[in-house]
C-alpha positions in Angstrom: -0.2 -0.1 0.1 1.4 3.8 -1.2 2.6 5.2 2.3 1.0 8.0 2.1 -2.5 6.6 2.0 -1.3 4.3 5.3 -0.8 7.4 6.6 -3.3 9.3 6.3 -6.0 6.3 7.6 -3.6 5.4 10.6 -4.5 9.7 11.1 -8.1 9.0 10.6 -8.1 6.3 12.6 -6.2 8.3 15.6 -8.7 11.1 15.2 -12.0 8.8 15.9 -10.3 6.9 18.8 -9.2 10.5 20.6 -12.9 12.2 19.7 -15.1 8.1 21.0 -18.1 9.2 19.7 -19.3 9.5 15.8 -17.9 12.2 13.4 -18.6 13.6 10.1 -16.6 13.6 7.5 -16.4 17.3 7.4 -15.3 17.0 11.1 -12.4 14.2 10.2 -11.3 16.8 7.6 -10.6 19.8 9.5 -8.9 17.6 12.0 -6.9 15.8 9.6 -5.7 18.7 7.3 -6.8 16.0 4.6 -8.6 16.5 1.9 -13.0 15.6 1.9 -13.2 13.2 -1.1 -9.5 12.1 0.3 -11.0 11.0 2.9 -14.7 9.8 1.8 -12.1 7.7 -0.3 -10.8 6.3 3.2 -14.2 5.9 5.1 -15.2 3.7 2.9 -11.7 1.4 2.6 -12.1 1.7 6.4 -15.5 0.7 6.2 -15.1 -2.4 4.2 -11.8 -3.7 6.5 -14.7 -3.6 9.1 -12.2 -1.0 11.3 -15.4 2.1 11.4 -19.4 1.3 11.2 -21.1 4.3 9.1 -24.2 6.2 11.0 -27.0 8.2 9.0 -27.6 10.1 11.2 -30.8 12.8 9.2 -29.6 13.7 6.3 -25.6 13.5 7.6 -23.0 10.2 7.4 -21.2 9.7 10.3 -18.9 7.0 11.2 -17.6 5.4 14.4 -14.0 3.4 15.2 -15.0 -0.6 16.2 -14.0 -1.2 18.8 -13.9 -5.3 19.9 -16.1 -5.9 23.0 -14.3 -8.8 25.9 -15.6 -12.5 25.9 -17.2 -11.0 29.8 -18.5 -7.9 28.0 -20.5 -9.8 26.1 -22.0 -11.7 29.3 -22.9 -8.0 31.2 -24.5 -7.1 27.7 -26.8 -9.8 27.3 -30.9 -9.1 28.3 -30.9 -12.7 29.6 -30.0 -13.4 32.7 -26.8 -15.3 32.8 -25.9 -18.1 36.4 -22.2 -20.0 35.5 -22.2 -22.7 38.6 -19.8 -25.5 39.8 -20.5 -28.4 39.7 -21.9 -28.4 43.3 -24.0 -25.7 42.0 -21.9 -23.1 43.8 -22.7 -19.6 42.3 -18.9 -18.1 40.7 -20.9 -15.2 38.8 -23.7 -13.4 37.6 -24.4 -10.8 34.9 -25.6 -7.5 35.7 -29.5 -9.0 33.9 -29.9 -10.9 37.0 -28.6 -8.9 39.5 -31.0 -6.2 38.4 -33.7 -8.5 37.6 -33.5 -10.8 41.3 -32.1 -7.5 43.3 -29.0 -8.5 44.6 -25.3 -8.2 44.0 -22.5 -10.5 43.0 -20.7 -10.1 46.3 -23.4 -11.0 47.2 -24.4 -14.3 45.4 -20.8 -15.4 44.7 -19.2 -19.1 46.6 -23.4 -19.6 47.5 -25.5 -22.4 46.5 -27.9 -21.1 44.4 -30.4 -22.7 45.8 -30.0 -21.5 49.2 -30.1 -18.0 47.7 -34.6 -18.3 47.1 -34.8 -16.8 43.7 -38.3 -18.1 42.7 -37.6 -18.6 39.5 -34.6 -20.6 40.1 -36.8 -22.6 43.2 -39.2 -23.9 40.8 -40.3 -27.5 41.4 -39.1 -28.1 37.5 -36.3 -26.3 37.4 -34.5 -27.9 40.4 -35.4 -31.6 38.8 -33.5 -30.6 35.0 -30.4 -28.9 37.0 -30.3 -32.3 39.5 -30.2 -34.1 36.9 -28.1 -32.8 34.3 -25.4 -35.1 33.0 -22.5 -32.0 30.4 -23.6 -34.1 27.8 -26.2 -31.9 26.0 -28.0 -29.4 27.0 -30.7 -28.7 28.6 -34.0 -26.1 28.6 -37.4 -26.2 30.7 -40.2 -23.4 30.2 -41.2 -22.0 33.9 -44.3 -19.2 34.7 -42.9 -17.0 37.5 -45.1 -15.4 40.1 -45.2 -12.2 38.2 -47.4 -14.6 34.7 -43.8 -13.3 32.9 -42.4 -16.8 31.0 -38.7 -18.5 30.8 -37.0 -19.8 29.0 -33.7 -21.3 31.3 -31.1 -23.4 29.1 -28.1 -25.7 30.7 -25.0 -25.6 29.1 -22.0 -27.8 30.5 -18.1 -26.0 29.7 -14.4 -26.2 31.3 -12.5 -24.0 31.6 -8.4 -24.4 32.2 -8.6 -23.6 35.5 -12.1 -24.5 36.3 -13.4 -27.4 35.1 -17.4 -28.8 34.9 -19.1 -25.5 35.2 -22.8 -24.9 34.3 -24.0 -21.6 32.7 -27.7 -21.2 33.6 -29.3 -18.4 31.2 -32.6 -17.3 31.6 -35.0 -15.8 28.9 -37.7 -13.8 29.4 -39.7 -15.5 26.5 -43.9 -13.4 28.3 -43.6 -11.7 24.9 -43.8 -14.9 22.4 -45.8 -17.1 24.4 -48.1 -13.8 24.8 -47.8 -13.9 21.5 -48.5 -17.9 20.4 -51.2 -17.7 22.7 -53.1 -14.5 20.4 -52.2 -16.4 17.8 -54.2 -20.2 19.4 -56.3 -18.0 19.9 -57.1 -16.2 16.4 -56.8 -19.7 14.3 -60.0 -20.8 16.8 -62.0 -18.2 15.7 -61.1 -18.6 12.6 -61.3 -22.3 11.8 -64.5 -21.9 14.4 -66.1 -19.6 11.2 -64.3 -22.0 8.5 -66.4 -24.8 10.1 -69.7 -23.1 11.3 -70.4 -20.7 8.3 -73.5 -22.0 6.1 -71.4 -20.9 3.4 -69.5 -23.4 1.6 -65.9 -22.9 1.2 -63.3 -24.5 0.1 -59.8 -24.8 -0.9 -58.4 -26.4 -4.7 -54.4 -26.0 -5.8 -54.8 -23.4 -8.4 -52.3 -25.4 -11.2 -54.0 -28.8 -10.8 -57.7 -28.2 -9.5 -56.8 -30.6 -6.2 -59.1 -30.0 -3.1 -56.8 -29.1 -0.6 -59.7 -28.9 2.1 -63.4 -27.9 2.7 -65.9 -27.3 5.6 -69.2 -29.2 6.3 -71.5 -26.5 4.4 -69.5 -27.3 1.6 -69.8 -30.9 1.6 -73.1 -30.8 2.2 -74.1 -28.6 -0.9 -71.9 -31.1 -3.4 -73.4 -33.9 -1.2 -70.2 -35.5 -0.8 -68.3 -36.8 2.6 -65.0 -34.7 3.6 -63.2 -37.5 3.1 -64.4 -38.1 -0.7 -63.5 -35.4 -1.7 -60.2 -34.6 -0.8 -57.3 -35.0 -2.9 -59.8 -34.9 -6.0 -60.0 -32.2 -8.4 -63.8 -31.1 -9.7 -63.3 -32.9 -13.0 -62.4 -36.2 -11.0 -66.4 -35.4 -9.3 -67.7 -34.5 -12.6 -68.5 -31.4 -10.5 -69.1 -29.7 -13.6 -71.4 -30.2 -16.8 -67.7 -28.8 -18.8 -64.8 -31.0 -17.7 -63.2 -28.1 -19.3 -65.3 -25.3 -17.2 -62.2 -25.6 -13.9 -59.4 -24.1 -16.2 -61.3 -21.4 -17.8 -62.6 -20.1 -14.5 -59.2 -20.2 -12.6 -57.3 -18.5 -16.6 -60.8 -15.5 -15.9 -58.9 -15.0 -11.8 -56.2 -14.8 -12.8 -56.5 -12.7 -15.6 -59.1 -10.0 -13.8 -56.8 -10.1 -11.1 -59.2 -8.5 -8.5 -58.8 -8.9 -4.6 -62.5 -10.7 -5.5 -64.4 -12.5 -8.5 -68.2 -13.6 -8.4 -69.4 -15.8 -10.8 -72.5 -18.3 -11.0 -72.8 -21.4 -12.5 -74.3 -24.8 -12.1 -73.2 -27.6 -9.7 -74.1 -31.5 -10.4 -74.5 -33.1 -6.4 -72.9 -36.5 -6.4 -76.5 -38.0 -6.7 -77.0 -36.2 -9.9 -78.8 -32.9 -9.2 -77.3 -30.4 -10.5 -78.1 -26.9 -8.6 -77.7 -23.4 -8.9 -74.6 -21.6 -6.8 -72.9 -18.1 -6.0 -69.4 -18.3 -6.0 -66.3 -15.6 -5.0 -62.9 -16.6 -5.2 -59.8 -15.2 -4.5 -55.7 -16.1 -5.0 -54.3 -16.6 -2.1 -50.4 -17.7 -1.3 -48.9 -20.3 0.2 -45.2 -20.9 1.1 -45.2 -24.0 -1.9 -48.0 -23.5 -4.1 -51.0 -20.4 -5.3 -54.2 -21.7 -4.1 -58.4 -20.3 -4.5 -60.4 -20.4 -1.8 -63.6 -20.4 -2.8 -66.6 -19.5 -0.9 -69.6 -21.3 -2.1 -73.7 -20.6 -1.7 -75.9 -22.3 -2.9 -79.1 -20.4 -4.1 -81.4 -22.8 -5.7 -84.1 -21.2 -3.4 -82.6 -17.9 -4.3 -83.4 -18.8 -8.4 -86.9 -20.6 -7.6 -88.7 -17.2 -5.8 -87.2 -15.5 -8.7 -89.7 -17.9 -11.1 -92.5 -17.4 -8.7 -91.8 -14.0 -8.5 -92.3 -14.5 -12.8 -94.7 -16.8 -13.0 -97.1 -14.4 -10.6 -96.3 -11.9 -12.5 -97.0 -13.7 -15.8 -100.4 -14.6 -15.3 -101.5 -11.0 -14.0 -99.7 -9.1 -17.4 -101.4 -11.9 -19.3 -104.9 -10.6 -17.9 -103.3 -7.4 -18.0 -101.2 -7.1 -21.4 -104.5 -8.1 -23.4 -107.3 -6.2 -22.4 -108.2 -3.2 -24.9 -109.9 -1.5 -22.5 -108.8 2.0 -21.2 -109.5 2.8 -17.4 -108.6 5.5 -15.8 -108.8 6.4 -11.6 -110.1 9.9 -10.5 -110.5 12.0 -7.4 -113.6 11.2 -6.1 -114.1 14.7 -4.4 -112.5 17.1 -7.8 -113.3 14.3 -10.3 -110.4 15.2 -11.8 -108.4 12.0 -13.8 -105.9 11.0 -10.7 -104.1 7.9 -14.0 -105.1 6.8 -17.1 -103.7 3.7 -19.7 -102.4 4.7 -23.3 -105.0 2.9 -25.4 -106.9 6.5 -24.9 -104.6 7.7 -27.1 -106.4 5.1 -30.2 -109.6 5.2 -28.2 -109.9 9.0 -28.6 -106.0 10.1 -30.9 -104.6 11.6 -27.2 -102.1 10.8 -25.7 -102.3 10.2 -21.9 -99.5 13.0 -20.6 -102.1 15.2 -22.6 -105.5 13.6 -21.4 -104.3 13.6 -17.6 -103.5 17.4 -17.8 -106.7 17.8 -18.7 -110.0 18.5 -17.1 -112.9 15.1 -18.0 -115.3 17.7 -19.4 -113.4 18.7 -22.4 -112.9 14.3 -23.7 -116.7 13.7 -22.6 -119.9 15.2 -24.2 -121.4 17.5 -22.4 -124.5 14.8 -21.8 -121.8 12.3 -20.4 -120.7 14.8 -18.0 -123.9 15.7 -16.6 -124.9 12.0 -15.8 -121.2 11.3 -14.5 -121.4 14.5 -11.6 -125.1 13.2 -11.4 -124.8 9.7 -10.7 -121.7 9.1 -9.3 -121.8 11.1 -6.2 -125.9 9.2 -5.7 -123.9 5.8 -6.3 -121.1 6.6 -3.8 -123.9 7.5 -1.0 -125.6 3.9 -2.1 -121.9 2.4 -1.6 -121.7 4.3 1.2 -125.2 3.2 2.8 -124.9 -0.1 2.4 -128.2 0.4 -0.3 -125.9 -0.4 -3.7 -122.9 -3.0 -4.7 -119.5 -1.5 -4.4 -119.8 -1.0 -8.7 -121.9 1.1 -10.9 -122.2 0.9 -14.9 -122.1 4.6 -16.9 -122.8 5.2 -20.6 -119.8 7.2 -21.4 -119.3 9.2 -24.7 -115.8 10.5 -25.6 -114.4 13.6 -27.9 -112.6 12.2 -30.4 -109.3 14.6 -31.9 -111.0 14.4 -34.8 -114.7 15.4 -33.7 -116.3 11.7 -34.1 -118.1 11.1 -30.8 -116.8 7.2 -29.7 -119.5 6.1 -27.3 -117.8 3.3 -24.0 -119.7 1.6 -21.8 -118.0 2.0 -18.3 -117.9 -0.9 -15.5 -117.7 1.7 -12.0 -116.1 0.2 -8.7 -114.9 2.4 -5.8 -111.6 2.0 -4.0 -111.4 2.2 -0.6 -108.6 2.9 1.9 -108.4 -0.1 5.6 -110.8 2.8 7.3 -113.7 2.2 5.0 -113.0 5.7 2.8 -113.7 6.1 -0.6 -109.9 7.3 -1.7 -110.4 6.5 -5.4 -112.9 5.8 -8.6 -111.9 2.9 -10.6 -113.5 2.9 -14.8 -112.8 0.6 -17.2 -114.5 1.4 -20.1 -115.1 -0.3 -23.2 -115.5 1.1 -26.6 -118.7 -0.6 -28.1 -118.5 1.5 -31.3 -116.2 -0.8 -33.2 -115.5 -5.0 -33.0 -114.2 -5.6 -29.8 -110.4 -8.4 -30.3 -110.5 -8.3 -26.3 -107.6 -9.6 -26.0 -104.2 -9.0 -28.0 -101.4 -11.2 -29.1 -99.3 -11.9 -25.8 -96.1 -9.2 -24.6 -93.7 -11.5 -23.8 -91.3 -10.3 -21.3 -89.4 -10.3 -18.3 -88.6 -8.2 -15.0 -85.6 -9.5 -14.1 -85.1 -9.2 -10.3 -81.1 -9.4 -9.3 -81.1 -10.8 -5.7 -77.8 -9.9 -3.1 -75.9 -12.8 -3.3 -72.6 -11.1 -3.4 -71.1 -13.1 -1.4 -70.3 -11.3 1.4 -68.5 -12.7 3.6 -70.8 -13.7 7.1 -70.2 -12.0 10.4 -69.2 -14.0 13.4 -69.8 -13.1 16.3 -69.8 -14.2 20.4 -72.5 -12.5 22.5 -72.2 -11.9 26.7 -76.4 -12.5 26.8 -76.6 -11.2 30.6 -75.2 -8.0 29.6 -75.8 -7.8 25.8 -72.3 -7.2 25.2 -70.1 -8.2 22.1 -66.8 -10.2 23.1 -65.8 -11.0 20.4 -66.8 -10.1 16.8 -65.4 -10.5 13.5 -63.5 -7.9 11.1 -66.3 -8.8 8.1 -69.1 -6.5 10.1 -67.2 -3.1 8.6 -68.1 -4.7 4.9 -72.4 -5.4 6.3 -73.3 -2.2 8.3 -69.9 -0.2 8.1 -69.1 0.3 11.8 -65.7 -1.5 12.6 -65.3 -4.3 15.5 -63.9 -1.7 17.9 -66.4 1.3 17.6 -69.3 -1.7 18.4 -67.7 -3.2 21.3 -68.2 1.0 22.4 -71.7 1.1 22.0 -74.9 -0.1 22.8 -76.0 -3.0 20.9 -79.9 -1.9 21.5 -78.9 1.6 19.8 -77.8 -0.4 17.0 -81.3 -2.8 16.5 -84.1 -1.3 15.5 -86.7 0.2 17.7 -89.1 -2.3 17.3 -87.2 -5.0 18.2 -85.0 -3.9 20.6 -88.1 -5.2 23.3 -87.1 -9.2 21.5 -83.8 -8.5 21.4 -83.7 -7.9 24.8 -86.0 -10.6 26.2 -84.5 -13.3 24.1 -81.1 -13.0 25.1 -82.6 -13.5 28.3 -84.9 -16.5 27.5 -81.9 -18.0 26.2 -79.7 -17.5 29.5 -82.2 -19.1 31.7 -82.4 -21.9 29.2 -79.3 -23.2 28.8 -78.9 -22.3 33.0 -81.4 -24.4 32.7 -80.7 -27.8 30.8 -77.2 -26.9 29.6 -77.9 -27.9 26.1 -76.3 -26.3 22.6 -79.4 -25.6 20.9 -79.3 -23.7 17.4 -81.5 -20.2 16.7 -82.8 -18.4 13.5 -84.3 -15.3 13.7 -83.9 -12.0 11.9 -82.9 -8.7 12.7 -82.8 -6.0 11.6 -79.8 -3.7 12.5 -78.5 0.3 12.0 -75.9 0.8 9.4 -73.0 3.7 10.2 -74.9 5.4 7.1 -78.6 5.7 8.8 -79.8 3.0 6.9 -81.5 -0.5 8.3 -80.0 -3.9 6.9 -82.3 -6.9 7.5 -79.9 -9.4 8.9 -80.1 -13.3 9.3 -78.4 -14.7 12.5 -77.9 -18.6 13.2 -76.6 -18.5 16.7 -76.4 -21.7 19.2 -75.4 -20.8 23.1 -72.7 -22.6 24.9 -70.0 -22.5 27.7 -66.8 -20.9 27.5 -64.6 -23.7 27.9 -61.3 -20.9 29.8 -63.7 -18.8 31.8 -66.6 -20.6 32.7 -69.4 -18.1 30.6 -72.2 -18.5 29.4 -72.4 -16.9 26.5 -73.7 -16.8 22.7 -72.0 -17.5 19.5 -73.7 -16.2 16.2 -73.4 -16.0 12.3 -75.0 -13.0 10.7 -76.2 -12.5 7.2 -77.3 -10.0 5.1 -81.0 -11.2 3.6 -82.2 -7.9 2.9 -82.4 -8.5 -0.6 -84.5 -11.9 0.1 -86.7 -9.1 2.4 -87.4 -6.9 -0.8 -87.9 -9.8 -3.2 -91.1 -10.7 -1.3 -91.9 -7.9 -0.7 -92.1 -6.7 -4.3 -93.6 -10.4 -5.5 -96.9 -9.4 -2.5 -96.8 -5.8 -4.1 -97.5 -7.3 -7.3 -100.0 -9.7 -6.6 -101.7 -6.9 -4.3 -101.7 -4.8 -7.0 -102.9 -6.7 -9.6 -105.7 -8.2 -7.1 -107.0 -4.4 -6.4 -107.7 -3.1 -9.8 -109.4 -6.8 -11.6 -110.9 -7.8 -7.8 -112.9 -4.3 -8.6 -113.9 -4.2 -11.8 -117.2 -5.1 -12.8 -115.7 -7.7 -15.1 -115.0 -11.1 -15.3 -112.0 -12.3 -15.8 -111.0 -16.1 -16.3 -108.4 -18.3 -17.1 -108.3 -21.7 -18.2 -105.1 -24.2 -19.1 -105.1 -26.0 -21.6 -102.4 -28.4 -20.4 -104.6 -29.2 -17.2 -107.3 -28.5 -18.1 -108.7 -26.8 -15.4 -110.0 -23.1 -14.1 -106.2 -21.0 -13.1 -108.4 -17.9 -12.2 -111.9 -16.1 -12.1 -112.4 -13.0 -10.7 -115.5 -12.6 -7.8 -117.1 -10.7 -10.0 -118.8 -14.0 -10.4 -120.7 -13.9 -7.5 -122.5 -11.0 -9.0 -122.8 -12.3 -12.1 -124.0 -15.8 -11.8 -123.9 -16.8 -8.4 -121.5 -18.8 -7.7 -118.0 -18.4 -5.0 -114.5 -18.3 -6.9 -113.3 -21.2 -4.9 -116.6 -23.1 -6.4 -115.0 -22.4 -9.9 -111.4 -22.2 -9.8 -109.1 -24.8 -10.0 -112.5 -27.2 -11.4 -112.2 -28.9 -15.6 -114.6 -28.8 -17.8 -116.7 -31.8 -16.5 -117.0 -30.8 -13.2 -118.0 -27.5 -13.9 -120.9 -29.4 -16.5 -121.1 -31.5 -13.8 -122.8 -29.5 -11.7 -124.6 -26.8 -14.4 -122.2 -24.1 -14.8 -121.8 -25.6 -18.9 -123.8 -26.6 -20.5 -121.8 -29.4 -23.4 -123.8 -28.1 -26.0 -123.0 -24.4 -25.3 -123.0 -22.3 -28.7 -119.2 -20.7 -27.7 -117.6 -23.9 -26.1 -117.8 -25.0 -29.6 -117.4 -22.0 -31.1 -114.2 -21.8 -29.2 -113.2 -25.0 -29.9 -113.5 -24.7 -33.9 -111.8 -21.5 -33.3 -109.1 -23.2 -31.8 -108.6 -25.4 -34.5 -108.3 -22.5 -37.1 -105.8 -20.7 -35.0 -103.8 -23.9 -35.0 -104.1 -24.6 -38.7 -101.7 -21.2 -39.6 -105.3 -18.5 -38.9 -104.1 -15.7 -37.1 -107.5 -14.4 -37.0 -108.7 -17.0 -35.0 -106.5 -15.8 -32.4 -109.9 -13.6 -30.6 -112.9 -14.2 -30.6 -116.4 -13.0 -29.6 -119.4 -14.2 -28.7 -123.1 -13.1 -27.9 -124.5 -15.5 -25.6 -127.2 -16.3 -23.1 -125.9 -17.8 -19.5 -128.2 -19.1 -16.6 -127.6 -17.7 -12.9 -127.6 -20.1 -10.8 -130.4 -19.0 -9.5 -132.5 -19.5 -12.5 -132.5 -16.4 -14.4 -130.7 -16.2 -17.9 -128.9 -13.8 -18.7 -127.8 -11.6 -21.7 -124.2 -12.1 -21.9 -121.2 -10.8 -24.0 -117.5 -12.9 -23.8 -114.2 -11.8 -25.3 -112.7 -14.5 -25.6 -108.4 -14.5 -26.9 -105.6 -17.9 -27.3 -102.7 -17.9 -25.9 -99.7 -19.6 -27.4 -96.4 -21.2 -27.8 -94.3 -20.5 -30.6 -95.1 -23.6 -32.7 -98.4 -22.6 -32.8 -100.3 -24.5 -29.3 -102.8 -22.6 -27.5 -101.5 -23.4 -23.9 -104.2 -21.2 -22.2 -107.6 -19.3 -22.7 -107.9 -16.1 -21.7 -111.9 -14.6 -21.0 -113.7 -11.5 -19.9 -117.1 -12.2 -19.7 -120.1 -8.5 -19.3 -123.6 -8.7 -18.8 -125.4 -6.4 -21.6 -128.0 -4.8 -20.1 -129.6 -4.3 -23.9 -128.7 -7.1 -26.2 -130.2 -5.1 -29.1 -128.6 -2.1 -28.7 -125.9 -3.6 -27.6 -126.3 -5.8 -31.2 -126.4 -2.8 -33.4 -122.8 -1.2 -31.7 -119.6 -1.9 -33.4 -116.7 -3.3 -30.6 -113.7 -1.7 -29.8 -111.0 -2.6 -28.0 -108.5 -1.2 -23.9 -105.5 -2.0 -22.5 -103.9 -1.9 -19.5 -101.3 0.5 -18.8 -97.7 -0.3 -19.0 -96.9 0.6 -14.5 -99.5 -2.8 -14.6 
């Protein structure tokens, strides 16, 4: 090495040794007189040689001389408690950490038997047993807990010195933090294992490359119908789960390409029995040390699909009636006689759109004579109806003024809609155009309104509740996704504050009842309840709760363990179904005509409106579900009725390709149950599939008060509003 370089480095090391603390390059250059850049190069070389250490202090770099620590110094700077004893267990040395912890000194302990010093940690029977049997052949370890609850790992290590053979080093290491971490980890694992096994949704882990099933919970086994031992190590292809053998590869590629934290999809799965079921899946990729896996949350949505189909079927029945009705439907305010609704068919009747008509006064679209008849007769009918002297409907002849100046005569069937207190809130009118040849029912406009339920898999919320104080002992982090509250926020809240006020009493009484019942028989009984819970944004969410009462194994305290899931979408679907049925029943049950449907597959009456009691004297329940033969036997129909023969002829013509045969109007005479003859007008529409096979017959029956007058007037058309 160049002599000048050696001299400069020696000078630098001398300065560092003299200062005895870290200094900067500028300070070294000032003390040595060496150029600052040369000092920087020397410091890099000295750092590589291990003679100096570089420290980052803020934005500056400073250096410290590295000095060798004596071996005995390593013992004293150790945070472990270290004793050196001879074969007779007399103390030869103890470090500062041991002296500080046991509140003693080396002078007080030197030469004394470690067993008579009465250090609690070293008097533990497990330690005494271990040190008495120590053989110097190998090190020994023992784990103990002291009176303060701290955990220690004590290592006994035999060694020999030149002047002192067979010495024993007793090293006490505080492992309290490690032990607590292990306990917390075990508790967390037990909670997640409970959530995994108790979840009502299926959870399965598969190898992302091979598709091999690595783990699955009982719910997943129940969904696919296999016991656990039959699916572990198998692939979906081996179990024939998917309709397409390559579906696993397609789904896996989509999940990888989407790069989403969670990928949702729906598919059909084949159970062990061969039954195909609909499931909703939520998948994510997890990275294990030796492989990448797919964690898939699976929920059986077969019931949800059946609910959707039930809604579609119910809606189809009422739309079948509404969409094939050509009459004009309107509602009037019973005080002002102003329109509150009018169906789109008004445009075909008078040439004006409903948006224009609803803004007009009723006297602007009907003739003066008709307006006078309405203003006189409607109040009279309303008073008579409220007094119980007249039924809830009446008929009026109303003449509309067309946009081209023509007068269109109609027959209006008027009924009254009342609220829960019996007050008339709307006047409902159905007007039939009797100036044109009537086509009661049009071609069926098949439209389906799709209701998509929330299946978004949310992760269910696992919780543990104290039934006495009604406080949470634990709640899983997924509650934030469901309600917006964090677990720490909910721990500080009264649960009564986030439960719907109308359910608080039920919640309190149920906690008390469950607690008392468990104390009485100590049995694990499962419960399912529904509660409305307040979210953080101020709205209420319907949840389904599956829970059971048990006892904590460590504390013996009674607790309620439960899982909550969001069922708001299910509640909405049920309410939509109820609202649709109520709305359409309100219309058809208040009309003064008889609407009916007949299924040609089952050959039974599938619907008939309540007005049949007024028109024919039969209760709807007597007719509903009857076959033609049963209707013949009860004298409701006669086998030689001309309109039945006419319908059969029209069906043959329609299936032969005659589209004009789809709609039929027949004037006939019916017999009331009492024996009276009734002039009737029935409009028939044939409903067919794509192959022109007639599947249903829709009919509208109306009593014609003056048959001759009706025959002299042509028939017209009507339709129901799209919103129905």
